[in-house]
N, C-alpha and C positions, 0 to 999 in steps of 0.2 A: 555345505552350501548355505549361504545366507538367505533370508526371506526375499531380499531383492533379486537374488539370482534364480529364483524358482521360475518354472514355466508358467504359461497362462493359466493352467489349472492347478498349479502348485499351491502350497499353503498361503504365503504372504499374509499371515494370521492377522496382523494389526489392520491391514487394509480391508480384509473381509469382514472384520468385526465392526468397522465404523462406516463402511460404504452404504449408500442408500440401497434399499432392497431391490429396486428395479435394475440398478447398475449391476448388482451381484448376480441376479438371475440372467441378465443379458450376457455377462461374462462367462456364465456356465453354459451358454448356448441357447437360452430361451429367447425366441424371436417375437412371440405374442405376449405382450405385457399389459393386457387389458383385463379389468376385473371380471367381465362377463365372457371372456374368451373370444376366439375368432368367430364363433357362432353368432354372438350378439353383434359384433362388428359387422358381419355380413348382413344380418337382418336390418341394421341401421342403414347401411349403404344401399341395400335393395330398396328401402323406403325413400331414401334420398333420390335414387334413380338418376344419376348424372347422365346428361345427354351430350351429343357432339358439340352443342353450342355453349356448354357450361364452362365458365371460368372458375376453376377450383382453387381454393386456398386451404392448406392444412397447417394448423398450429402445432408446433412441437412434434414433428413426425418421428423423432427418435431414431430407432434403428430401421424404420422404413417399411414395416410389414403392411400397413394400410396404404402407404404411398404406392407400393408395388401394385396393389389391387386397383387403386384409382387410375394410375397411368396406363394400366393394361386394358382399361375400359374406355368408353366414349368420353371425350373431353376436348374443349377448345384450347385450354391451357391448364397447367398445374403449377402452383407456387407453394413450396414448403417454407414455412417461417421457423427457423431453428437457431437458438442461441449458442448451441454447443458446436465448436469447430470440428471435433472428431465425428460427431453425428452428421454434420453437413457433408463431410467427405464420404461417409458411407451412403448417404442419400444420393449423392451425385452419381455413384456407381450404379445405383438402382435405376436412376432416371435416364442413364445413358441409353440412347437409341429410341427414346420415346419423344414424340413431337411436342414442342412448346412446354417443356417440363424443366423447371429450375428450382433450386433451393437457395434462399438468401438468409443473411443474418438478421435477426430481429427477435422480439419476444411478443407474448400474447397481448400485452397492454399497449405496446407501441410497434405495430406491425410494419409501419412505413408504407402501407398500401393506400392507394387513393380512395376517396369516398366512392361508394357505390360501384366498386371495381370487381367484386366477386359475385357469382350467382349461386355458388355452393361453397360452404365452409365446413370443415371437419376438425374436431378436436376430441381427443380421448385421453383419459387418465391424467389430466392436467389440472382441471379446475378443482378437483378434490383437495389438492395440496395448497390451495390459495386461501388467504384470509377472507372474511366476509367482504371487506372493502375491495380486495383485489378481484374477487369473483365478479362483483358489480362492475368494476373498471374494465375487465375483459369482455363482459357481455356488452358494455357500451361500445367498446372498440369493434367488436364483431358487427354490431348493429350499424356502425358507421361504414364499415368496409363493404357490407352486403348491399347489393342493389335492391330496390323495392321488389318484393316477391321472392327474394333469395332465401335459400334454405340453409339451416345450420344443423348438422348432425353432431350430437354429443354422446359420449359413452364414459360414464363415471361410476365411482363407488357410491352406494346409497345406504341409508339407514332404514330399517323397517321395524314396526309398522309406522305409518305417518304420525300416530299419537305416541311414539316411543317416549318413555320417561326421560326428561332432560338429563337427569343424573346418569342414566344408562348410556345415553348418547355421548356424554362427556367421558365416561369411563372407557367406552369403546374407542373413541378418538385418541385418548391418551395411550391405550394399549397398542393401537396400531402404530402411533407415532414412535413409541419406544422401540418397537420391533423392526419397523422398516427404516428407521433413522431419518425419516422425513416427516414434517408436520402433515398429518392426515386430518382433514376436516370435512368428512362426507356429510351430506344433508339427506333428509327424507325426500321422497319424491315430491311431496307438497312443498318442501323447502326449496328444492331445485326449481320447481315450477314458478315460485315467487320470484326468484332471482331473474328468471328469463322474462316473465311477464312485466316485472318492474322496469326492465330495460326496453320494453316495447314489443317483444316478440309474441307471436301466437303459437300455441302448441298444436302441432299437426298429428303427432304420434308419440306414444310412450310404450316401452317394453322393458322387461326385466329378465335377469338370469341370476342363478346362484353365484356367489363369490367363491370360486374354487380354484384360484389361480395356481396353487402349488399342489393340488391333488393329482396323483398319478394319472387318473382317467382323463382329467382336463388337459394335462400336459401332452398326453398322447393325441387327444382330439385337436389340440392347437398346433402341435409341432409335427404330427405324423409319426409313425412308428420309428423310422430311422432317426429323425430329429430328437425324439424323446429318448431313445437309447443313448444317443450321444450326450444329451443333457444328464441323464441318470449316471452315466459313466464318469462324466466330469465332476459331478457332485460327489460320487463315491471316492474319487481320487483326491478330493480337497476337504479334509476334515473340518477346517474352519468354516468353509462355505456350507457344508452339510449341517453343521450346528446352527448356523443362522437360518437356513431355509427350514429346518425342522421347527425352530422356534417360531418362525412366521406362520407355518402351518398350524402349530398349536394354538396361536392366538386367533387365527381365522376360524378354527374349529370351535374354540371356546365361545366365540361370539357369533357363531353362524346364524343364530336366530335373529340377529339384529344387523347383519351385514349382507348386502346384496349388490348387484350391479344394475344400473339403470341406463337405458339409451333413449334418446328423444330426437325428434326432428322438429325444429322450430322454424317459423317463417316470419320474415320481416314483411309487414303489411305493404300492399301495393300503393297505398296512399295514406296520408294523415287522417283523412275522413274515415277510412276503413278501420283505423285503430280506435276510433271514438265509439 
């Protein structure tokens, strides 16, 4: 049997070795792909506290775990902005049966949404992968889309402590990028704060969690026992995926003193005068 003829959990070695880490984890059955786990996501959403009148926009919903939580709770409308066509199809199945819930093609810098059209916006595990300029551009786009008083919930990877040596920060970013096959550019909490305040946001809330994405205890907490067992079994059956995931875990453990997850709730001021 050739690599191309293998099943979804079969070897396909070349693909597993070059695929982005989040894609590989999702292929093995991991549904929560956030650095601080579902626990930190839920704390962030609790602080955002969407209400029945809120118009919610989510950037890059991916496989839809957070979207599922959002549309199952109070909302006037939900719009997912997703560039990947396969992800959009998966999101549509999750949104089916929920009122005023759609997913559209777009990206974080050009959402296609009208000015002041959202009251709640959510983005997770997306800004970390962007350059300094793109982080600023996305923050500006969110500021444009949010109505005055609107809230933005973010959940990203962070560096710690705030005064981390710049060389250490560079080394960590390079090690992460090599392992997950995607450019990783996490910031300290102070660095993230500057990105958002420079864009005009006010910081309402900040929280952290350890970065333990592929630790067995976090996988069980995120996926539940049955989901975790399916994931572990899929990884066991796929040597190439197992090699990649163990390498990712090694990097996370090696740099655990300097890697964390941060969640924030940001607010667009109600008026220009309030921002002064």
